[in-house]
GURO-77262 format. One line per field, with one value per residue (C-alpha): residue number from 1; x, y, z. Coordinates in Angstrom, 2 decimals, always signed. Each point is the difference from the previous one (the first is absolute). Layout:
seq NUM, ...
x X, ...
y Y, ...
z Z, ...
***
This chain:
seq 1, 2, 3, 4, 5, 6, 7, 8, 9, 10, 11, 12, 13, 14, 15, 16, 17, 18, 19, 20, 21, 22, 23, 24, 25, 26, 27, 28, 29, 30, 31, 32, 33, 34, 35, 36, 37, 38, 39, 40, 41, 42, 43, 44, 45, 46, 47, 48, 49, 50, 51, 52, 53, 54, 55, 56, 57, 58, 59, 60, 61, 62, 63, 64, 65, 66, 67, 68, 69, 70, 71, 72, 73, 74, 75, 76, 77, 78, 79, 80, 81, 82, 83, 84, 85, 86, 87, 88, 89, 90, 91, 92, 93, 94, 95, 96, 97, 98, 99, 100, 101, 102, 103, 104, 105, 106, 107, 108, 109, 110, 111, 112, 113, 114, 115, 116, 117, 118, 119, 120, 121, 122, 123, 124, 125, 126, 127, 128, 129, 130, 131, 132, 133, 134, 135, 136, 137, 138, 139, 140, 141, 142, 143, 144, 145, 146, 147, 148, 149, 150, 151, 152, 153, 154, 155, 156, 157, 158, 159, 160, 161, 162, 163, 164, 165, 166, 167, 168, 169, 170, 171, 172, 173, 174, 175, 176, 177, 178, 179, 180, 181, 182, 183, 184, 185, 186, 187, 188, 189, 190, 191, 192, 193, 194, 195, 196, 197, 198, 199, 200, 201, 202, 203, 204, 205, 206, 207, 208, 209, 210, 211, 212, 213, 214, 215, 216, 217, 218, 219, 220, 221, 222, 223, 224, 225, 226, 227, 228, 229, 230, 231, 232, 233, 234, 235, 236, 237, 238, 239, 240, 241, 242, 243, 244, 245, 246, 247, 248, 249, 250, 251, 252, 253, 254, 255, 256, 257, 258, 259, 260, 261, 262, 263, 264, 265, 266, 267, 268, 269, 270, 271, 272, 273, 274, 275, 276, 277, 278, 279, 280, 281, 282, 283, 284, 285, 286, 287, 288, 289, 290, 291, 292, 293, 294, 295, 296, 297, 298, 299, 300, 301, 302, 303, 304, 305, 306, 307, 308, 309, 310, 311, 312, 313, 314, 315, 316, 317, 318, 319, 320, 321, 322, 323, 324, 325, 326, 327, 328, 329, 330, 331, 332, 333, 334, 335, 336, 337, 338, 339, 340, 341, 342, 343, 344, 345, 346, 347, 348, 349, 350, 351, 352, 353, 354, 355, 356, 357, 358, 359, 360, 361, 362, 363, 364, 365, 366, 367, 368, 369, 370, 371, 372, 373, 374, 375, 376, 377, 378, 379, 380, 381, 382, 383, 384, 385, 386, 387, 388, 389, 390, 391, 392, 393, 394, 395, 396, 397, 398, 399, 400, 401, 402, 403, 404, 405, 406, 407, 408, 409, 410, 411, 412, 413, 414, 415, 416, 417, 418, 419, 420, 421, 422, 423, 424, 425, 426, 427, 428, 429, 430, 431, 432, 433, 434, 435, 436, 437, 438, 439, 440, 441, 442, 443, 444, 445, 446, 447, 448, 449, 450, 451, 452, 453, 454, 455, 456, 457, 458, 459, 460, 461, 462, 463, 464, 465, 466, 467, 468, 469, 470, 471, 472, 473, 474, 475, 476, 477, 478, 479, 480, 481, 482, 483, 484, 485, 486, 487, 488, 489, 490, 491, 492, 493, 494, 495, 496, 497, 498, 499, 500, 501, 502, 503, 504, 505, 506, 507, 508, 509, 510, 511, 512, 513, 514, 515, 516, 517, 518, 519, 520, 521, 522, 523, 524, 525, 526, 527, 528, 529, 530, 531, 532, 533, 534, 535, 536, 537, 538, 539, 540, 541, 542, 543, 544, 545, 546, 547, 548, 549, 550, 551, 552, 553, 554, 555, 556, 557, 558, 559, 560, 561, 562, 563, 564, 565, 566, 567, 568, 569, 570, 571, 572, 573, 574, 575, 576, 577, 578, 579, 580, 581, 582, 583, 584, 585, 586, 587, 588, 589, 590, 591, 592, 593, 594, 595, 596, 597, 598, 599, 600, 601, 602, 603, 604, 605, 606, 607, 608, 609, 610, 611, 612, 613, 614, 615, 616, 617, 618, 619, 620, 621, 622, 623, 624, 625, 626, 627, 628, 629, 630, 631, 632, 633, 634, 635, 636, 637, 638, 639, 640, 641, 642, 643, 644, 645, 646, 647, 648, 649, 650, 651, 652, 653, 654, 655, 656, 657, 658, 659, 660, 661, 662, 663, 664, 665, 666, 667, 668, 669, 670, 671, 672, 673, 674, 675, 676, 677, 678, 679, 680, 681, 682, 683, 684, 685, 686, 687, 688, 689
x -36.57, +2.29, -2.86, -0.84, +3.59, +0.37, -3.26, +1.36, +3.50, +1.65, +1.75, +2.89, +0.77, -0.26, +1.94, +3.00, -0.34, -0.37, +1.97, -0.76, -2.71, -1.98, -3.63, -1.89, +0.69, -2.17, +0.98, +2.54, +0.86, +3.38, +0.53, +2.23, -2.51, -2.76, +2.18, +0.79, -3.67, -1.29, +3.00, +0.37, -3.19, +0.58, -2.75, -2.24, +1.47, -1.33, +2.89, +3.74, +1.93, +3.75, +1.36, +2.60, -0.68, -2.25, -1.20, -3.59, -0.37, -3.38, -0.63, +0.43, -1.56, -3.24, -0.13, +0.53, +2.98, +2.99, +3.07, +2.25, +2.61, +0.52, +1.60, -2.60, -3.36, -3.03, -3.69, -1.89, -3.30, -2.04, -3.31, -0.08, -1.53, +2.65, +3.30, +2.34, +3.20, +2.48, +3.54, +0.38, +0.21, -2.93, -3.30, -3.32, -0.91, -3.64, -0.76, +0.46, -2.23, -0.21, +2.88, -1.08, +3.06, +3.73, +2.58, +3.39, +3.17, +1.88, +3.46, +0.24, +0.71, +0.15, +2.58, +3.72, +1.97, +1.76, -2.15, +1.35, -0.75, -3.18, -2.85, -0.89, -3.56, -2.54, -1.42, -3.77, -0.68, -1.92, -1.99, -2.78, +0.47, -2.77, -0.65, +2.16, -2.98, -1.06, +1.73, +2.02, -1.95, -1.65, -2.65, +1.07, -2.70, +1.05, +3.60, -0.99, -2.12, +2.87, +2.26, -2.51, +0.15, +3.75, +0.34, -3.17, -3.06, +1.74, +2.15, -2.52, -3.51, -2.97, -2.97, -2.27, -0.27, +1.68, +3.24, +0.10, -0.37, -2.83, -2.27, +1.64, -2.90, -2.64, -2.05, +3.00, +1.88, +3.52, +0.12, +3.04, -1.49, -0.36, -2.89, -3.20, -1.76, -3.73, -2.97, -1.38, -3.47, +1.02, -0.12, +3.78, +0.08, -2.41, +2.21, +2.91, -2.05, -0.24, +3.79, +0.33, -2.15, +2.18, +3.10, -1.47, -1.07, +3.53, +1.50, -2.37, +1.10, +3.71, +1.69, +0.42, +3.78, -0.35, +0.52, -3.04, -2.34, -3.04, +0.52, +3.79, -0.51, -2.25, +2.70, +2.29, -2.48, -0.36, +3.76, +0.94, -2.91, +0.26, -3.07, -0.26, +3.29, +1.26, +1.10, -3.60, -0.58, +3.36, +0.22, -3.47, +0.83, +2.86, -2.07, -2.95, +2.32, +1.80, -3.31, -1.38, +2.92, -0.73, -3.63, +1.15, +2.21, -2.29, -3.19, +1.59, -1.21, +3.05, -2.07, -1.32, -0.03, -1.58, -3.38, -0.90, -3.14, -1.14, -1.97, -0.76, -2.08, -1.08, -0.26, -0.69, +2.13, -0.04, -2.35, +2.71, +1.98, -2.57, +0.65, +2.04, +3.49, -0.38, -1.68, +1.90, -3.26, +0.06, +0.25, +3.40, +1.45, -1.58, +2.78, +2.39, -2.15, -2.89, +1.23, +3.14, +1.37, -0.15, +1.62, +2.76, +0.68, +0.25, +1.83, +2.02, +2.67, +0.70, +0.19, +2.34, +2.27, -0.07, +0.73, +3.09, +1.26, -0.18, +3.10, +1.52, -1.29, -3.53, +0.24, +1.19, -3.01, -2.39, +1.65, -0.69, -3.60, -0.36, +0.47, +3.21, -1.31, -2.38, -2.25, -0.54, -1.14, -2.41, -1.48, -1.14, -1.44, -2.17, -0.65, +1.67, +1.22, +3.01, -0.45, -3.57, +0.44, -3.18, -1.18, -1.66, -2.44, +0.07, +3.78, +0.06, +1.47, -1.20, -3.64, -2.18, -1.34, -3.65, +0.92, +2.86, -1.99, -2.86, -1.57, -1.79, -1.82, -3.27, +1.63, +2.66, -0.36, +2.23, -1.94, -0.81, +3.05, +2.43, -1.66, +0.58, +3.68, +0.44, -2.20, +1.08, +0.27, +2.56, +1.96, +0.22, +1.24, +2.62, +1.32, +0.42, +3.25, +2.90, +2.82, +0.69, +0.98, -0.67, +0.17, -3.44, -2.05, -2.71, +2.45, +1.74, -1.00, +1.78, -0.17, +2.74, +3.71, +1.62, +3.47, -0.84, -3.12, -0.24, -0.70, -2.22, +1.43, +1.37, -2.81, -3.57, -0.86, -1.46, -2.51, -0.46, -3.56, +0.07, +1.62, -1.95, -3.40, -0.60, +2.89, -0.53, -3.79, -0.46, +2.34, -1.93, -3.52, +0.63, +1.34, -2.96, +1.28, -3.00, -2.46, +1.40, +2.03, +2.00, +0.92, +1.37, +0.03, +0.52, +3.40, -0.07, -0.02, +3.46, +3.47, -0.75, -2.45, +1.44, -1.65, -3.14, +0.41, -1.80, +3.15, +1.81, -2.86, -0.20, +3.72, +0.02, -2.44, +2.15, +2.98, -2.10, -0.74, +3.73, +0.57, -2.73, +1.52, +3.43, -1.36, -1.78, +3.26, +1.94, -2.56, +0.17, +3.81, +0.01, +2.34, -1.17, +2.29, +1.50, +2.37, +3.38, +1.81, -3.22, +0.22, +3.06, -1.48, -3.23, +1.56, +2.62, -2.34, +0.65, -2.87, +1.20, -2.98, -1.51, -0.50, +0.18, -2.28, +2.18, -0.18, +3.46, +0.90, +0.65, +2.75, +1.01, -1.84, -0.72, -3.03, +1.46, -0.37, -3.80, -0.77, -1.11, -2.70, +2.59, +1.61, -2.71, -0.84, -3.67, -2.41, -3.66, -3.28, -2.53, -1.39, -1.15, +2.30, +1.29, -1.92, +0.69, +1.20, +3.46, -0.39, +3.43, +0.52, +0.52, +0.76, -2.67, +0.45, -3.46, -0.45, -1.24, +3.53, +1.59, -1.08, +2.18, -0.87, -2.60, +0.41, -2.90, -0.33, -0.66, -3.10, -0.80, +0.26, -0.66, +1.77, -1.38, +1.30, -1.30, +0.33, -0.02, -3.04, +2.17, +1.45, -3.42, -1.39, +2.91, -0.49, -3.63, +0.69, +3.28, +0.05, +2.21, -1.83, +1.06, +2.09, -0.08, +1.64, -0.18, +3.12, -1.41, +2.35, -0.97, +1.54, -0.87, -1.58, +2.28, +0.10, -3.37, -1.75, -0.65, -1.90, +1.52, -2.39, -1.18, -2.52, +1.08, -2.82, -0.10, -2.28, -2.14, -2.12, +1.50, -2.46, +0.69, +2.27, -0.87, -0.84, -0.76, +2.04, -2.63, +0.10, +0.80, +2.58, +1.85, +3.43, +1.09, +1.30, +3.70, +1.25, +3.01, +0.93, +1.21, +0.83, +2.86, +3.08, +3.00, +2.10, -2.66, -2.18, -1.15, +2.37, -0.99, -2.99, -1.56, -1.03, -2.52, -0.62, -3.80, -1.47, -2.86, -2.94, -1.85, -3.39, +0.87, -2.54, +2.86, +0.50, -3.55, -0.41, -1.08, +3.19, +2.17, -1.30, +1.06, +3.37, +1.24, -1.16, +0.66, +0.60, -0.26, +1.65, -0.22, +0.41, -2.42, +0.37, -1.61, -1.07, -2.98, +1.92, +0.13, +3.31, +1.38, +0.32, +3.53, +1.32, +1.17, +3.62, +0.37, -1.70, +1.21, -1.81, +1.97, -1.02, +0.41, +0.09
y +119.15, -2.57, -2.49, +0.48, -0.65, -3.05, -1.54, -0.32, -1.05, +3.08, +1.29, -2.40, -0.82, +3.53, +1.51, -2.16, +0.42, +3.76, +1.09, +1.68, +2.66, -1.22, -0.44, -2.78, +0.81, -2.96, -2.78, +0.96, -2.07, +0.88, -0.02, -3.03, -1.79, +0.65, -1.28, -3.12, -0.62, +0.66, -1.08, -1.00, +1.66, +3.11, +2.59, +1.38, +3.08, +3.39, +2.41, -0.53, -0.11, -0.34, -1.61, +2.71, +2.18, +2.97, -0.97, +0.78, +2.36, +0.95, +3.55, -0.79, +3.23, -0.87, -3.72, +0.64, -2.34, +0.97, +0.73, -2.78, -1.15, -3.60, -1.60, -2.65, +0.89, -2.00, -0.64, +0.43, -1.74, +2.22, -1.03, -2.98, +2.35, +2.33, -0.30, +2.89, +0.69, +1.06, -0.40, -2.82, +2.36, +2.14, -0.60, +1.72, +0.31, +0.89, -3.24, -2.73, -3.03, -3.64, -1.50, -2.17, -2.22, -0.11, -0.89, -0.81, +1.61, -1.87, +0.46, +2.61, -1.60, +3.25, +1.85, +0.16, -1.62, +3.25, +2.37, +2.99, -1.40, +1.16, -2.43, -1.40, +0.51, -2.40, -1.58, -0.22, +1.79, +3.18, +2.22, +2.54, +3.67, +2.48, +3.74, +2.34, +1.24, -3.42, -2.81, -2.29, -3.17, -2.81, -2.11, -3.41, -1.74, +1.71, -0.98, -3.59, +0.04, +1.15, -2.48, -2.69, +0.97, -0.57, -2.95, -1.92, -0.98, -3.05, +2.22, +2.71, -1.44, +2.35, -2.30, +2.53, +3.52, -1.14, -0.56, +3.66, +1.22, +1.38, +2.51, -0.36, -1.47, +1.91, +0.40, +1.17, +3.23, +0.99, +0.33, +2.27, +2.54, +3.48, +1.07, -1.73, +0.92, -0.45, -0.48, +3.51, -1.33, -0.78, +2.43, +0.22, +0.50, +2.91, +1.53, -0.18, +1.86, +3.01, +0.10, -0.59, +3.07, +2.17, -1.20, +0.63, +3.49, +0.74, -1.27, +2.14, +3.07, -0.51, +2.00, -1.79, -0.10, -2.13, -3.74, -0.72, +2.24, -2.08, +0.34, -0.31, -3.26, -1.26, +0.82, -2.58, -2.59, +1.71, -0.05, -3.38, -2.42, -3.48, -1.75, -3.23, -1.30, -1.93, +3.11, +1.21, -1.28, +0.83, +3.54, +0.89, -1.44, +2.47, +2.88, -0.59, -0.72, +3.35, +1.79, -1.65, +1.45, +3.41, -0.10, -1.25, +3.07, +2.67, -1.25, -0.09, -3.59, -2.08, -3.18, +0.63, -2.93, +0.15, -1.78, -2.30, -0.05, -3.60, +0.37, -3.72, +0.25, +3.59, +0.78, +3.70, +2.97, +0.39, +2.81, +1.81, +0.40, +2.58, +2.24, +3.17, -0.40, -3.79, +0.58, +1.88, +1.75, +1.96, +3.79, -0.16, -1.29, +2.70, +2.61, -2.52, -2.14, +2.36, +0.06, -0.96, +3.54, +0.04, -3.42, +0.96, +3.31, -1.65, -3.25, +0.37, +2.49, -2.12, -3.19, +1.63, +1.08, -3.53, -1.40, +2.19, -1.32, -3.68, -2.14, -1.57, -3.41, +1.34, +1.67, -3.27, -1.84, +2.62, -0.22, -3.74, +0.70, +2.26, +3.42, +1.52, +3.53, +1.67, +0.90, -3.73, -0.32, +2.89, -1.30, -3.09, +2.20, +1.82, -2.98, +1.60, -2.47, +1.23, -2.81, +1.01, +3.70, -0.11, -0.23, -3.28, +0.73, -3.54, +0.11, +3.20, -0.62, +3.32, -0.04, +3.03, +0.27, -0.67, -3.08, -1.35, -3.07, -1.59, -1.75, +2.22, -0.15, -0.55, -2.55, -1.80, -3.59, -1.82, -1.11, -3.67, -0.73, +1.66, -1.85, -3.24, +0.90, +0.42, -2.98, -2.91, -2.15, +2.32, +0.96, -3.60, -1.06, +2.75, -1.42, -3.53, +0.26, -1.88, +2.16, +3.70, -0.02, -2.63, +0.47, -1.62, +2.90, -2.33, -1.21, +3.34, +2.22, +2.98, +1.37, -0.03, -0.27, +3.09, +1.48, +2.89, +1.21, +2.84, -1.95, -2.72, -3.39, -0.76, -2.45, -0.14, +1.90, -2.57, +1.31, -2.11, -0.56, +2.50, +2.79, -0.56, -0.30, +1.71, +2.44, +1.34, -0.16, +1.83, +2.78, +0.35, -0.04, +2.55, +2.30, -0.63, -2.35, -1.48, +2.41, +3.22, -1.23, +1.38, +2.27, +2.12, -2.26, +0.42, -0.26, -3.71, -0.91, +1.34, +0.25, +2.97, -2.34, +0.73, +3.43, -1.92, -1.04, -3.30, -1.09, -0.86, -2.07, -1.87, -0.75, -0.86, -2.77, -1.14, -0.13, -1.95, -2.61, -0.30, -0.52, -2.67, -1.76, +0.11, -1.59, -2.64, -0.81, -0.19, -2.28, -2.32, +0.08, +1.81, +2.83, +3.56, +1.81, -0.68, -2.94, -0.80, +2.74, +2.03, +0.77, +2.26, +1.84, +0.61, +0.98, +2.37, +2.16, +3.64, +2.25, +3.62, +2.30, -0.73, +2.75, -1.00, +0.95, +2.92, +1.67, -1.05, -2.08, -3.64, -0.17, -3.24, -3.02, -3.40, -2.20, -2.40, +2.67, -0.33, -3.69, -0.36, +1.92, +0.36, +2.69, +2.32, -2.02, -0.76, -2.87, -0.31, -0.51, -2.50, +0.37, -2.18, -2.99, +0.13, -3.16, -1.84, -3.56, -0.94, -2.33, -1.42, -0.72, -3.75, -1.44, -2.41, -3.09, +0.33, +0.39, +3.56, +1.09, -1.45, +2.62, +2.96, +3.18, -0.67, +2.49, +1.24, +0.64, +3.51, +0.19, +3.48, +2.28, -2.73, -3.03, -3.52, -2.65, -3.50, -1.21, -3.71, -1.05, -1.21, +3.48, +1.65, -2.46, +0.70, +3.74, -0.25, -2.24, +1.48, +1.96, +2.64, +3.18, -0.24, -3.05, +1.06, +3.26, +1.44, +1.90, +2.49, +2.05, +3.17, +3.13, +3.12, +2.63, +3.01, +3.32, +1.74, -3.11, +0.48, -3.18, -1.46, -2.76, -3.14, -2.63, -3.61, -2.00, -3.79, -1.77, +3.10, -0.10, +1.88, +2.85, +0.72, +3.02, +1.29, -1.93, +0.69, -1.43, -2.67, -1.31, -3.74, +1.00, +2.58, -1.01, +3.41, +3.35, +0.41, +3.53, +2.16, +2.64, +3.36, +1.11, -1.39, +1.95, +0.54, -2.95, -1.72, -0.71, -3.52, -0.14, -3.55, -1.59, -0.64, -3.28, -0.22, -2.98, -0.45, -2.36, -1.94, -0.08, -3.26, +1.56, +0.75, -1.56, -1.67, -2.23, -1.24, -3.65, -1.00, +1.33, -1.49, -3.49, +0.16, -1.04, +3.55, +3.54, +2.64, +3.54, +2.92, +3.03, +3.54, +3.56, +2.88, +3.60, +0.35, +3.64, +1.74, +1.87, -1.59, -1.80, -2.69, -3.55, -0.97, -3.21, -2.72, -0.75, -3.19, -2.05, -2.87, -1.75, -1.14, -1.92, +1.96, -3.20
z -167.73, +1.65, +0.31, -3.68, -0.99, +2.21, -1.17, -3.52, +0.95, -1.40, +3.07, +0.33, -3.61, -1.31, +2.90, -0.78, -3.71, -0.17, +3.01, +3.28, +0.06, -3.02, +1.03, -1.77, -3.63, -1.00, -2.32, -2.59, -3.04, -1.44, -3.71, +0.20, +2.21, -2.50, -2.80, +2.00, +0.71, -3.47, -2.11, -2.70, -1.22, +2.15, +0.40, -2.75, -1.63, +0.99, -0.38, -0.03, +3.26, +0.28, +3.16, +0.39, +3.02, -0.65, -3.47, +0.99, +2.92, +1.49, +1.18, +3.68, +1.23, -1.77, +0.76, +3.69, +0.15, +2.18, -2.07, +1.27, -2.44, -0.94, -2.98, -0.75, -1.51, +0.98, -0.40, +3.24, +0.71, +2.30, +1.61, -2.30, -2.59, -1.36, -1.76, +0.76, -1.87, +2.67, +1.15, +2.48, +2.99, -1.06, +1.69, +0.53, +3.67, -0.72, -1.80, +2.59, -0.24, -0.76, -1.89, -2.88, -0.25, +0.57, -2.59, +1.46, -1.34, -2.64, -1.47, -2.69, -3.32, -1.95, +2.09, -0.41, +2.85, +0.71, +2.03, -1.85, -3.43, -1.75, -0.39, -3.34, -1.30, +1.48, -3.11, +0.04, +3.28, -0.57, +2.31, -0.62, +0.81, +0.79, -0.19, +2.04, +1.97, +1.26, +1.90, -2.22, +0.38, -1.83, +1.63, +1.20, -1.93, -3.23, +0.64, +0.65, -3.15, -2.16, +1.75, -0.80, -3.64, -0.04, +2.34, -0.72, +1.95, +1.43, +2.24, +0.90, -0.34, -0.41, +0.36, +1.68, +1.31, +3.20, -1.87, -0.97, +3.57, +2.12, -1.64, -3.37, -1.94, -1.94, +3.20, +2.00, +0.30, +0.86, +3.80, -0.26, -2.46, +1.44, -2.25, -1.08, -3.25, +0.53, -2.29, -0.52, +0.82, +3.59, +2.92, +0.06, -3.77, +0.35, +2.68, -2.41, -2.64, +2.31, +0.32, -3.74, -0.71, +2.25, -1.81, -3.46, +1.06, +1.18, -3.27, -2.07, +1.97, -0.70, -2.78, -3.32, +0.52, +3.13, -0.65, +2.21, -1.95, -0.98, -3.74, +0.15, +1.85, -2.82, -2.55, +1.61, -1.22, -3.37, -0.65, +1.40, +0.47, -1.58, -1.39, -1.92, +1.36, +3.01, +1.94, +0.25, +3.56, +1.52, -1.45, +1.27, +3.43, +0.27, -1.35, +2.33, +2.93, -0.21, -0.58, +3.14, +1.98, -1.49, +1.17, +3.39, +0.35, -1.46, +1.67, +3.44, +0.44, +0.89, -0.24, -3.51, -2.41, -3.44, +0.06, -2.87, -2.10, -0.27, -3.23, -0.09, +3.17, -0.55, -3.76, +0.46, +0.97, +3.81, +0.97, +1.94, -3.22, -1.16, +3.01, -0.46, -1.42, -0.28, -3.36, -2.73, -0.95, +3.28, -0.21, +1.74, -3.30, -2.18, +0.41, -1.59, -2.33, -0.79, -3.60, -1.90, +0.13, +3.81, +0.23, -2.42, +1.73, +3.42, -0.75, -3.18, +1.21, +3.09, -2.04, -2.52, +2.85, +1.36, -3.47, -0.27, +3.35, -0.93, +0.12, -3.08, +1.16, +0.31, -3.42, -1.49, +1.44, -1.33, -3.41, +0.10, +0.95, -3.04, +1.62, -1.38, +0.61, +2.40, -2.93, -0.57, +3.61, -0.27, -3.25, +1.89, +2.75, -2.53, -2.31, -3.00, -2.63, -1.96, -2.52, -0.78, +0.68, +2.06, +3.56, +1.03, +2.79, +1.37, +0.37, +2.04, +3.46, +1.34, +1.13, +0.65, +3.56, -0.80, -2.09, +2.10, +1.09, -1.93, +2.98, +2.50, +3.31, -1.85, -2.35, +2.09, -1.21, -2.43, -3.05, -0.61, -2.18, +2.40, +2.87, -1.89, -0.53, +3.78, +0.91, +2.22, -3.13, -1.65, +3.12, +1.27, -3.44, +0.13, +3.27, -1.38, -2.04, +1.57, -1.39, +0.35, -3.66, -2.62, -3.78, -0.02, +1.35, +1.35, +2.67, +0.59, +2.91, -1.59, -3.52, -2.66, +0.63, -1.53, -0.39, +2.36, +1.79, -2.53, -3.19, -1.35, -0.99, -3.43, -0.64, +1.26, +3.15, +2.37, +2.53, +3.10, +1.18, +2.85, -2.01, -3.22, +1.70, +3.38, -0.09, -3.49, -0.02, +3.32, -1.16, -3.22, +1.36, +2.74, -2.71, -2.30, -2.70, -1.73, +1.57, -1.46, -2.98, -1.73, +2.92, +1.45, +3.00, +3.71, +1.67, +0.74, -3.67, -0.85, +1.53, +2.26, +1.73, +3.48, -0.19, +1.02, +3.67, -0.70, -1.86, +3.23, +1.43, -3.30, -0.01, +3.67, -0.89, -2.93, +2.36, +2.51, -2.67, -0.72, +3.72, +0.09, -2.99, +1.65, +3.18, -2.06, -1.76, +3.26, +1.58, -3.02, -0.18, -3.34, -1.12, +0.64, -2.47, -3.42, +0.00, -1.50, -1.89, -0.15, +3.71, -0.19, -2.99, +1.88, +3.32, -1.42, -2.10, +1.02, +1.14, -0.04, +0.52, +3.41, +2.59, +3.67, +2.85, +1.00, -3.39, -1.14, -3.01, +0.78, -2.57, -1.70, +1.33, -1.45, -0.44, +2.53, +2.67, -0.16, -0.45, +3.63, +1.88, +2.76, -2.15, +1.34, +3.13, -0.71, -0.38, -1.02, +1.78, -1.36, -3.51, -2.86, -0.35, +3.58, +0.87, -3.23, +0.61, -1.14, -2.98, -0.87, -3.66, -0.15, -3.37, -1.08, -2.10, -1.51, -3.74, +0.52, +0.84, -3.11, -2.46, +0.95, -1.86, -2.67, -2.81, -2.04, -3.71, -1.26, -2.17, -1.31, +3.06, +2.58, +1.43, +0.11, +2.38, +0.83, +3.59, +0.82, +2.01, +2.91, +0.36, -0.03, +2.56, +2.29, -0.47, +1.10, +3.00, +1.27, +3.26, -1.57, -1.06, -3.64, -0.91, -3.67, -1.04, -3.53, -1.05, -2.53, -2.19, -1.87, -1.45, +1.94, -2.25, -0.28, -1.81, +0.09, +1.32, +3.72, +0.89, +3.17, +1.03, -1.76, +1.00, -0.38, -1.56, -0.04, -2.51, -0.54, -3.18, -2.92, +0.25, +3.66, +0.33, +3.47, +3.13, +3.64, +2.86, +0.65, -3.56, -0.31, -2.62, +2.14, +1.38, +1.29, -1.19, -0.69, +0.50, -0.80, +2.55, -1.31, -3.52, -2.00, +1.07, -2.31, +1.18, +2.10, -3.01, -0.78, -2.93, -0.84, +1.68, +3.39, +1.58, +2.84, +2.27, +0.04, +2.62, -1.60, +2.38, +0.28, -0.77, -3.62, -2.30, -1.84, +3.04, +0.16, +0.98, -3.48, -1.53, +2.71, -0.76, -3.64, -1.38, +0.42, +0.68, -2.63, +1.26, -2.40, +1.60, -1.34, +1.25, -0.34, +1.19, +3.40, -0.12, -1.53, -2.70, -3.46, -0.49, -2.25, +1.34, +0.97, -1.55, +2.35, -0.85, +2.03, +2.71, +2.12, +2.84, +3.03, +3.08, +3.22, +2.03
***
């Protein structure tokens, strides 16, 4: 250990700085030092920190840091990879390694001259906090990225992956992560499925009152999940993360990590997910889901008891969601519409055992339209936005900004590419949307979707894509979270319903607790997108970039927009997967209308109402996940970002050579059931480059 300390020059300087008996605490940057280095811009906001001693205090017993007192708080760089929030005399003996850099002490400019006087708030310096069950840390590269956002690229350049640190690019992984989530198709992924099955079996055997009971666990999603808003990714990261810990405990596999289903590379349900309890159609589910009476008799009393135990804060959130009473909750379980005084089979969250999953061992493949929605073209396009949130959904990685994670926005709900296409469409098709319209559908189609074990592999892959996007942003020196005043709003959103791996309730936590994979100490093995090159967005001076958003005119139920020839030529020649994105706005059918999926047609003849995925007019299928809930309904309209593939007939060479290319965009129901066309409310075309 002494040689390791000496090699990095820590022995002498740290011994004098921290006092006798302190063994190589590593580089420590005090608050005042950080302010001196980064002032006047300071460090990008994450969550408020006051310089006064003890304003943010980690749980020392769980971080493994010795409880030595010291007045000054600090940021500690450990292994050149991690940022730890500690007191200056706290250190972690188990994490010795190379020191990335040393920043010398500087006079404190935010402290009163008198030692006994309290410190004034350090304006602009804010630090992230993490869940109580995990070390309080934020990766060094993420910290530097947010610092770059505040200070500017001239001070902290990010010209390549090397600037973000070793292993931090899309091909890399976090060398400090304890767990690795593997592609389920790999040998290690298959090993994890065996542990997963043991954990599911154990959860099914628990009484309904137990928070880890399989169905109780699914109700956490039912009551609290956000969709169509910018908390979609971070809420599901927390939900899957705690579930992963539950399986780790109940399976007896201390190394368990949730595998991911890479549907882009493998557009069919993994064969192992049809074995035993890994399919909700297995006989092990029949005692609980054999019919609605059995499900009600088993689950409803336990859920009512849980409802009566909820805190006032939880009740307030459920009121916002549209569930003032438990009867309102149960109506959505059974699909009963109070407004129409009728049950809507497609809106029923409960699914009978034999119909709990549409796809089967003999029919495991995604259909052609779902395969298109998870294709490299769509997924690569979904990874191209340069902002976590942008009012222009074509450049926003996340969906709409909302007041809370429990409601839709006041205006149009904006679905990002990855949520509106692969996420929603995979949910729907596994449950049978399109194939067995108008329902009832399997579990994956509605908000009790976690009853189907494939849910967690699906969301592990969605989380992996968020992680890839984050690494892409870091490598390009771009922000990884909302910016400006939006950041505090996003980070401070309370999540109140999680259950931890020990079966206890997590209690109040915030979105900011889950923005990093380090919250649950995992990283990902290779999958689609891992080897994608970093393509920095460099503003061009060409005429193709001068058009901004080109708005279309509404003609009857369709939109018509003319694209300049220069823009079309660039679209066809650009290396980006889909330089042109159509932002298509529609009203979601409500009431007794249950159509959830619509094909986007470009320049299709007037008589064409249905197309296959290989049609030259087909631009993809936009999909809504779940029924319209009381306060989660699309009360206005919904806008989808639709990447325009280059093989559309509208972009033929003959059209591209003309003065301009006219696109006629309309929507048609995608399923086989008769349904009225849905008028296009608005269309605009933006350049993704």
